[in-house]
VEXLUM-500592 format. One record per residue: x, y, z of N, C-alpha, C, CB in turn; residue in three letters. Coordinates in Angstrom, 2 decimals. Glycine has a CB too. Layout:
residues N
n.u = X	n.v = Y	n.w = Z	ca.u = X	ca.v = Y	ca.w = Z	c.u = X	c.v = Y	c.w = Z	cb.u = X	cb.v = Y	cb.w = Z	resn = ALA
...
***
This chain:
residues 78
n.u = 0.85	n.v = -1.17	n.w = 0.00	ca.u = 0.00	ca.v = 0.00	ca.w = 0.00	c.u = 0.90	c.v = 1.25	c.w = 0.00	cb.u = -0.97	cb.v = -0.01	cb.w = 1.23	resn = MET
n.u = 0.80	n.v = 2.15	n.w = -1.00	ca.u = 1.65	ca.v = 3.33	ca.w = -1.07	c.u = 1.39	c.v = 4.28	c.w = 0.11	cb.u = 1.41	cb.v = 4.06	cb.w = -2.38	resn = PRO
n.u = 2.40	n.v = 5.01	n.w = 0.49	ca.u = 2.32	ca.v = 5.97	ca.w = 1.58	c.u = 2.44	c.v = 7.37	c.w = 1.00	cb.u = 3.42	cb.v = 5.71	cb.w = 2.66	resn = LEU
n.u = 1.49	n.v = 8.24	n.w = 1.33	ca.u = 1.53	ca.v = 9.62	ca.w = 0.89	c.u = 1.55	c.v = 10.49	c.w = 2.13	cb.u = 0.32	cb.v = 9.97	cb.w = -0.04	resn = ILE
n.u = 2.49	n.v = 11.40	n.w = 2.23	ca.u = 2.58	ca.v = 12.29	ca.w = 3.38	c.u = 2.02	c.v = 13.65	c.w = 2.98	cb.u = 4.05	cb.v = 12.42	cb.w = 3.89	resn = HIS
n.u = 1.01	n.v = 14.12	n.w = 3.71	ca.u = 0.37	ca.v = 15.40	ca.w = 3.40	c.u = 0.57	c.v = 16.37	c.w = 4.54	cb.u = -1.12	cb.v = 15.21	cb.w = 3.10	resn = LEU
n.u = 0.78	n.v = 17.60	n.w = 4.21	ca.u = 0.89	ca.v = 18.66	ca.w = 5.22	c.u = -0.49	c.v = 18.98	c.w = 5.76	cb.u = 1.56	cb.v = 19.93	cb.w = 4.63	resn = SER
n.u = -0.56	n.v = 19.42	n.w = 7.00	ca.u = -1.86	ca.v = 19.78	ca.w = 7.57	c.u = -2.31	c.v = 21.16	c.w = 7.09	cb.u = -1.78	cb.v = 19.76	cb.w = 9.09	resn = SER
n.u = -1.45	n.v = 21.90	n.w = 6.39	ca.u = -1.86	ca.v = 23.20	ca.w = 5.84	c.u = -2.80	c.v = 22.96	c.w = 4.68	cb.u = -0.63	cb.v = 24.04	cb.w = 5.41	resn = ASN
n.u = -3.99	n.v = 23.53	n.w = 4.77	ca.u = -4.99	ca.v = 23.33	ca.w = 3.73	c.u = -5.30	c.v = 24.67	c.w = 3.09	cb.u = -6.27	cb.v = 22.69	cb.w = 4.31	resn = GLN
n.u = -5.52	n.v = 24.65	n.w = 1.79	ca.u = -5.94	ca.v = 25.85	ca.w = 1.08	c.u = -7.44	c.v = 25.74	c.w = 0.84	cb.u = -5.16	cb.v = 26.01	cb.w = -0.27	resn = ASN
n.u = -8.24	n.v = 26.22	n.w = 1.77	ca.u = -9.68	ca.v = 26.10	ca.w = 1.69	c.u = -10.25	c.v = 27.20	c.w = 0.80	cb.u = -10.31	cb.v = 26.15	cb.w = 3.08	resn = LEU
n.u = -11.34	n.v = 26.89	n.w = 0.09	ca.u = -11.95	ca.v = 27.86	ca.w = -0.80	c.u = -12.95	c.v = 28.76	c.w = -0.08	cb.u = -12.63	cb.v = 27.16	cb.w = -1.93	resn = LYS
n.u = -13.39	n.v = 28.38	n.w = 1.10	ca.u = -14.31	ca.v = 29.23	ca.w = 1.83	c.u = -13.55	c.v = 29.90	c.w = 2.98	cb.u = -15.53	cb.v = 28.42	cb.w = 2.37	resn = SER
n.u = -13.95	n.v = 31.12	n.w = 3.31	ca.u = -13.24	ca.v = 31.81	ca.w = 4.40	c.u = -13.46	c.v = 31.10	c.w = 5.73	cb.u = -13.71	cb.v = 33.26	cb.w = 4.50	resn = PRO
n.u = -12.42	n.v = 31.12	n.w = 6.55	ca.u = -12.50	ca.v = 30.49	ca.w = 7.87	c.u = -13.62	c.v = 31.10	c.w = 8.69	cb.u = -11.16	cb.v = 30.63	cb.w = 8.62	resn = LYS
n.u = -13.85	n.v = 32.38	n.w = 8.53	ca.u = -14.90	ca.v = 33.06	ca.w = 9.30	c.u = -16.27	c.v = 32.45	c.w = 9.01	cb.u = -14.91	cb.v = 34.55	cb.w = 8.99	resn = ALA
n.u = -16.52	n.v = 32.02	n.w = 7.78	ca.u = -17.80	ca.v = 31.41	ca.w = 7.45	c.u = -17.98	c.v = 30.09	c.w = 8.19	cb.u = -17.92	cb.v = 31.19	cb.w = 5.93	resn = LEU
n.u = -16.94	n.v = 29.27	n.w = 8.21	ca.u = -16.99	ca.v = 28.02	ca.w = 8.97	c.u = -17.19	c.v = 28.27	c.w = 10.44	cb.u = -15.73	cb.v = 27.21	cb.w = 8.75	resn = GLY
n.u = -16.49	n.v = 29.27	n.w = 10.97	ca.u = -16.63	ca.v = 29.63	ca.w = 12.39	c.u = -18.05	c.v = 30.08	c.w = 12.70	cb.u = -15.63	cb.v = 30.73	cb.w = 12.77	resn = ASP
n.u = -18.64	n.v = 30.83	n.w = 11.78	ca.u = -20.01	ca.v = 31.32	ca.w = 11.96	c.u = -21.00	c.v = 30.15	c.w = 12.05	cb.u = -20.41	cb.v = 32.25	cb.w = 10.81	resn = LEU
n.u = -20.90	n.v = 29.20	n.w = 11.13	ca.u = -21.79	ca.v = 28.05	ca.w = 11.16	c.u = -21.57	c.v = 27.20	c.w = 12.40	cb.u = -21.60	cb.v = 27.20	cb.w = 9.91	resn = PHE
n.u = -20.32	n.v = 27.08	n.w = 12.82	ca.u = -20.02	ca.v = 26.33	ca.w = 14.03	c.u = -20.65	c.v = 27.00	c.w = 15.25	cb.u = -18.50	cb.v = 26.19	cb.w = 14.22	resn = GLU
n.u = -20.57	n.v = 28.30	n.w = 15.32	ca.u = -21.16	ca.v = 29.04	ca.w = 16.45	c.u = -22.68	c.v = 28.93	c.w = 16.46	cb.u = -20.76	cb.v = 30.52	cb.w = 16.38	resn = SER
n.u = -23.28	n.v = 29.07	n.w = 15.28	ca.u = -24.74	ca.v = 28.96	ca.w = 15.19	c.u = -25.18	c.v = 27.55	c.w = 15.60	cb.u = -25.23	cb.v = 29.28	cb.w = 13.75	resn = ILE
n.u = -24.47	n.v = 26.55	n.w = 15.11	ca.u = -24.80	ca.v = 25.17	ca.w = 15.45	c.u = -24.72	c.v = 24.93	c.w = 16.95	cb.u = -23.88	cb.v = 24.20	cb.w = 14.72	resn = THR
n.u = -23.66	n.v = 25.43	n.w = 17.57	ca.u = -23.49	ca.v = 25.29	ca.w = 19.02	c.u = -24.61	c.v = 25.97	c.w = 19.79	cb.u = -22.16	cb.v = 25.85	cb.w = 19.45	resn = GLY
n.u = -24.98	n.v = 27.16	n.w = 19.34	ca.u = -26.05	ca.v = 27.90	ca.w = 20.02	c.u = -27.38	c.v = 27.16	c.w = 19.90	cb.u = -26.17	cb.v = 29.31	cb.w = 19.45	resn = ALA
n.u = -27.68	n.v = 26.68	n.w = 18.70	ca.u = -28.93	ca.v = 25.95	ca.w = 18.51	c.u = -28.92	c.v = 24.66	c.w = 19.33	cb.u = -29.16	cb.v = 25.63	cb.w = 17.01	resn = ILE
n.u = -27.79	n.v = 23.98	n.w = 19.35	ca.u = -27.67	ca.v = 22.74	ca.w = 20.11	c.u = -27.93	c.v = 22.99	c.w = 21.60	cb.u = -26.27	cb.v = 22.12	cb.w = 19.92	resn = LEU
n.u = -27.37	n.v = 24.06	n.w = 22.12	ca.u = -27.60	ca.v = 24.38	ca.w = 23.54	c.u = -29.06	c.v = 24.79	c.w = 23.79	cb.u = -26.66	cb.v = 25.51	cb.w = 24.00	resn = LEU
n.u = -29.61	n.v = 25.60	n.w = 22.88	ca.u = -31.00	ca.v = 26.05	ca.w = 23.05	c.u = -32.00	c.v = 24.90	c.w = 22.97	cb.u = -31.35	cb.v = 27.09	cb.w = 21.99	resn = ASP
n.u = -31.65	n.v = 23.86	n.w = 22.23	ca.u = -32.56	ca.v = 22.73	ca.w = 22.08	c.u = -32.25	c.v = 21.61	c.w = 23.07	cb.u = -32.49	cb.v = 22.19	cb.w = 20.65	resn = THR
n.u = -31.43	n.v = 21.92	n.w = 24.06	ca.u = -31.04	ca.v = 20.94	ca.w = 25.09	c.u = -30.43	c.v = 19.69	c.w = 24.46	cb.u = -32.26	cb.v = 20.55	cb.w = 25.94	resn = LYS
n.u = -29.49	n.v = 19.92	n.w = 23.53	ca.u = -28.70	ca.v = 18.88	ca.w = 22.86	c.u = -29.54	c.v = 17.96	c.w = 21.96	cb.u = -27.98	cb.v = 18.05	cb.w = 23.90	resn = LEU
n.u = -30.59	n.v = 18.50	n.w = 21.38	ca.u = -31.44	ca.v = 17.74	ca.w = 20.46	c.u = -30.88	c.v = 17.86	c.w = 19.04	cb.u = -32.93	cb.v = 18.24	cb.w = 20.53	resn = ASP
n.u = -30.07	n.v = 16.87	n.w = 18.66	ca.u = -29.39	ca.v = 16.90	ca.w = 17.36	c.u = -30.40	c.v = 16.88	c.w = 16.21	cb.u = -28.42	cb.v = 15.71	cb.w = 17.24	resn = VAL
n.u = -31.50	n.v = 16.15	n.w = 16.38	ca.u = -32.52	ca.v = 16.11	ca.w = 15.33	c.u = -33.11	c.v = 17.49	c.w = 15.07	cb.u = -33.64	cb.v = 15.13	cb.w = 15.70	resn = ASP
n.u = -33.30	n.v = 18.26	n.w = 16.11	ca.u = -33.83	ca.v = 19.62	ca.w = 15.96	c.u = -32.80	c.v = 20.52	c.w = 15.27	cb.u = -34.22	cb.v = 20.21	cb.w = 17.33	resn = GLU
n.u = -31.54	n.v = 20.35	n.w = 15.59	ca.u = -30.48	ca.v = 21.12	ca.w = 14.93	c.u = -30.51	c.v = 20.84	c.w = 13.43	cb.u = -29.08	cb.v = 20.77	cb.w = 15.53	resn = VAL
n.u = -30.60	n.v = 19.56	n.w = 13.05	ca.u = -30.65	ca.v = 19.21	ca.w = 11.62	c.u = -31.90	c.v = 19.79	c.w = 10.96	cb.u = -30.63	cb.v = 17.68	cb.w = 11.44	resn = TRP
n.u = -33.03	n.v = 19.75	n.w = 11.67	ca.u = -34.27	ca.v = 20.29	ca.w = 11.10	c.u = -34.10	c.v = 21.77	c.w = 10.79	cb.u = -35.45	cb.v = 20.08	cb.w = 12.07	resn = ARG
n.u = -33.49	n.v = 22.50	n.w = 11.70	ca.u = -33.28	ca.v = 23.94	ca.w = 11.51	c.u = -32.29	c.v = 24.19	c.w = 10.38	cb.u = -32.77	cb.v = 24.60	cb.w = 12.80	resn = ILE
n.u = -31.19	n.v = 23.44	n.w = 10.35	ca.u = -30.19	ca.v = 23.64	ca.w = 9.30	c.u = -30.71	c.v = 23.24	c.w = 7.92	cb.u = -28.94	cb.v = 22.86	cb.w = 9.61	resn = PHE
n.u = -31.61	n.v = 22.27	n.w = 7.87	ca.u = -32.21	ca.v = 21.92	ca.w = 6.58	c.u = -33.01	c.v = 23.09	c.w = 6.01	cb.u = -33.11	cb.v = 20.68	cb.w = 6.73	resn = GLU
n.u = -33.50	n.v = 23.96	n.w = 6.86	ca.u = -34.20	ca.v = 25.16	ca.w = 6.41	c.u = -33.22	c.v = 26.29	c.w = 6.05	cb.u = -35.18	cb.v = 25.65	cb.w = 7.49	resn = LEU
n.u = -32.11	n.v = 26.37	n.w = 6.77	ca.u = -31.15	ca.v = 27.46	ca.w = 6.57	c.u = -30.21	c.v = 27.25	c.w = 5.38	cb.u = -30.33	cb.v = 27.64	cb.w = 7.81	resn = LEU
n.u = -29.79	n.v = 26.03	n.w = 5.15	ca.u = -28.73	ca.v = 25.77	ca.w = 4.19	c.u = -29.11	c.v = 25.84	c.w = 2.71	cb.u = -28.19	cb.v = 24.46	cb.w = 4.45	resn = LEU
n.u = -30.30	n.v = 25.39	n.w = 2.29	ca.u = -30.56	ca.v = 25.34	ca.w = 0.85	c.u = -30.28	c.v = 26.62	c.w = 0.06	cb.u = -31.95	cb.v = 24.98	cb.w = 0.64	resn = PRO
n.u = -30.57	n.v = 27.81	n.w = 0.57	ca.u = -30.21	ca.v = 28.97	ca.w = -0.25	c.u = -28.69	c.v = 29.19	c.w = -0.34	cb.u = -30.88	cb.v = 30.21	cb.w = 0.31	resn = PRO
n.u = -27.95	n.v = 28.68	n.w = 0.64	ca.u = -26.51	ca.v = 28.93	ca.w = 0.71	c.u = -25.74	c.v = 27.77	c.w = 0.10	cb.u = -26.07	cb.v = 29.15	cb.w = 2.16	resn = ILE
n.u = -26.10	n.v = 26.55	n.w = 0.47	ca.u = -25.36	ca.v = 25.36	ca.w = 0.03	c.u = -26.28	c.v = 24.49	c.w = -0.81	cb.u = -24.82	cb.v = 24.56	cb.w = 1.26	resn = VAL
n.u = -25.89	n.v = 24.30	n.w = -2.05	ca.u = -26.59	ca.v = 23.37	ca.w = -2.93	c.u = -25.54	c.v = 22.43	c.w = -3.52	cb.u = -27.38	cb.v = 24.13	cb.w = -4.06	resn = THR
n.u = -25.98	n.v = 21.33	n.w = -4.10	ca.u = -25.03	ca.v = 20.40	ca.w = -4.70	c.u = -24.23	c.v = 21.07	c.w = -5.81	cb.u = -25.77	cb.v = 19.17	cb.w = -5.24	resn = LEU
n.u = -24.85	n.v = 22.02	n.w = -6.52	ca.u = -24.15	ca.v = 22.70	ca.w = -7.60	c.u = -23.04	c.v = 23.62	c.w = -7.07	cb.u = -25.15	cb.v = 23.51	cb.w = -8.44	resn = GLU
n.u = -23.25	n.v = 24.19	n.w = -5.89	ca.u = -22.29	ca.v = 25.13	ca.w = -5.30	c.u = -21.24	c.v = 24.44	c.w = -4.45	cb.u = -23.02	cb.v = 26.15	cb.w = -4.47	resn = LYS
n.u = -21.52	n.v = 23.22	n.w = -4.04	ca.u = -20.66	ca.v = 22.53	ca.w = -3.10	c.u = -19.34	c.v = 22.11	c.w = -3.74	cb.u = -21.36	cb.v = 21.31	cb.w = -2.54	resn = LEU
n.u = -18.25	n.v = 22.53	n.w = -3.14	ca.u = -16.92	ca.v = 22.12	ca.w = -3.58	c.u = -16.15	c.v = 21.62	c.w = -2.36	cb.u = -16.16	cb.v = 23.29	cb.w = -4.28	resn = GLU
n.u = -15.52	n.v = 20.49	n.w = -2.51	ca.u = -14.69	ca.v = 19.98	ca.w = -1.43	c.u = -13.39	c.v = 20.75	c.w = -1.39	cb.u = -14.43	cb.v = 18.47	cb.w = -1.59	resn = LEU
n.u = -12.87	n.v = 21.03	n.w = -0.20	ca.u = -11.54	ca.v = 21.61	ca.w = -0.13	c.u = -10.56	c.v = 20.64	c.w = -0.80	cb.u = -11.12	cb.v = 21.90	cb.w = 1.35	resn = PRO
n.u = -9.56	n.v = 21.15	n.w = -1.50	ca.u = -8.63	ca.v = 20.27	ca.w = -2.22	c.u = -8.01	c.v = 19.19	c.w = -1.34	cb.u = -7.54	cb.v = 21.09	cb.w = -2.84	resn = PRO
n.u = -7.66	n.v = 19.52	n.w = -0.11	ca.u = -7.06	ca.v = 18.55	ca.w = 0.80	c.u = -8.03	c.v = 17.39	c.w = 1.06	cb.u = -6.65	cb.v = 19.23	cb.w = 2.13	resn = TYR
n.u = -9.28	n.v = 17.73	n.w = 1.34	ca.u = -10.28	ca.v = 16.69	ca.w = 1.61	c.u = -10.53	c.v = 15.85	c.w = 0.35	cb.u = -11.59	cb.v = 17.31	cb.w = 2.11	resn = ARG
n.u = -10.60	n.v = 16.52	n.w = -0.79	ca.u = -10.82	ca.v = 15.79	ca.w = -2.04	c.u = -9.69	c.v = 14.79	c.w = -2.28	cb.u = -10.93	cb.v = 16.78	cb.w = -3.22	resn = GLU
n.u = -8.45	n.v = 15.20	n.w = -2.01	ca.u = -7.31	ca.v = 14.31	ca.w = -2.16	c.u = -7.39	c.v = 13.14	c.w = -1.18	cb.u = -6.01	cb.v = 15.09	cb.w = -1.95	resn = LEU
n.u = -7.74	n.v = 13.43	n.w = 0.07	ca.u = -7.85	ca.v = 12.36	ca.w = 1.07	c.u = -8.92	c.v = 11.35	c.w = 0.67	cb.u = -8.18	cb.v = 12.95	cb.w = 2.46	resn = ARG
n.u = -10.07	n.v = 11.84	n.w = 0.19	ca.u = -11.14	ca.v = 10.93	ca.w = -0.21	c.u = -10.72	c.v = 10.10	c.w = -1.42	cb.u = -12.42	cb.v = 11.71	cb.w = -0.52	resn = GLU
n.u = -10.00	n.v = 10.72	n.w = -2.35	ca.u = -9.50	ca.v = 9.98	ca.w = -3.51	c.u = -8.54	c.v = 8.89	c.w = -3.06	cb.u = -8.80	cb.v = 10.94	cb.w = -4.50	resn = PHE
n.u = -7.60	n.v = 9.24	n.w = -2.17	ca.u = -6.63	ca.v = 8.27	ca.w = -1.67	c.u = -7.33	c.v = 7.12	c.w = -0.95	cb.u = -5.62	cb.v = 8.95	cb.w = -0.73	resn = CYS
n.u = -8.34	n.v = 7.45	n.w = -0.16	ca.u = -9.08	ca.v = 6.42	ca.w = 0.55	c.u = -9.79	c.v = 5.49	c.w = -0.43	cb.u = -10.11	cb.v = 7.07	cb.w = 1.51	resn = THR
n.u = -10.37	n.v = 6.07	n.w = -1.47	ca.u = -11.08	ca.v = 5.23	ca.w = -2.45	c.u = -10.13	c.v = 4.29	c.w = -3.19	cb.u = -11.82	cb.v = 6.11	cb.w = -3.45	resn = SER
n.u = -8.85	n.v = 4.70	n.w = -3.32	ca.u = -7.85	ca.v = 3.88	ca.w = -3.99	c.u = -7.07	c.v = 3.00	c.w = -3.00	cb.u = -6.88	cb.v = 4.76	cb.w = -4.77	resn = LYS
n.u = -7.47	n.v = 3.09	n.w = -1.73	ca.u = -6.82	ca.v = 2.34	ca.w = -0.64	c.u = -5.37	c.v = 2.72	c.w = -0.43	cb.u = -6.91	cb.v = 0.86	cb.w = -0.92	resn = ARG
n.u = -5.06	n.v = 3.99	n.w = -0.67	ca.u = -3.74	ca.v = 4.50	ca.w = -0.33	c.u = -3.77	c.v = 4.91	c.w = 1.13	cb.u = -3.33	cb.v = 5.71	cb.w = -1.26	resn = TYR
n.u = -2.66	n.v = 4.70	n.w = 1.83	ca.u = -2.56	ca.v = 5.10	ca.w = 3.22	c.u = -2.04	c.v = 6.54	c.w = 3.25	cb.u = -1.62	cb.v = 4.14	cb.w = 4.03	resn = PHE
n.u = -2.76	n.v = 7.43	n.w = 3.91	ca.u = -2.38	ca.v = 8.83	ca.w = 4.00	c.u = -1.96	c.v = 9.12	c.w = 5.43	cb.u = -3.55	cb.v = 9.77	cb.w = 3.56	resn = VAL
n.u = -0.75	n.v = 9.65	n.w = 5.58	ca.u = -0.24	ca.v = 9.98	ca.w = 6.91	c.u = -0.11	c.v = 11.49	c.w = 7.01	cb.u = 1.14	cb.v = 9.27	cb.w = 7.19	resn = LYS
n.u = -0.75	n.v = 12.07	n.w = 8.02	ca.u = -0.66	ca.v = 13.52	ca.w = 8.24	c.u = 0.65	c.v = 13.87	c.w = 8.88	cb.u = -1.81	cb.v = 14.02	cb.w = 9.11	resn = ASP
***
């Protein structure tokens, strides 16, 4: 099985602040719903469609590479 060494530095296409924003909103909803994950998903299913669609969705290059390596059964070491 080939070994590929990847740096943890990722070149993401979305700003870090956007990810942080969604993480904060998710945490707040989770706390407000007394840790009801199903309710969090229900709310996000309403919030995400205008922002995230399959046509707009792009994997970060690092993740895309990792998924490709996994599909080919390459061992990836961080």
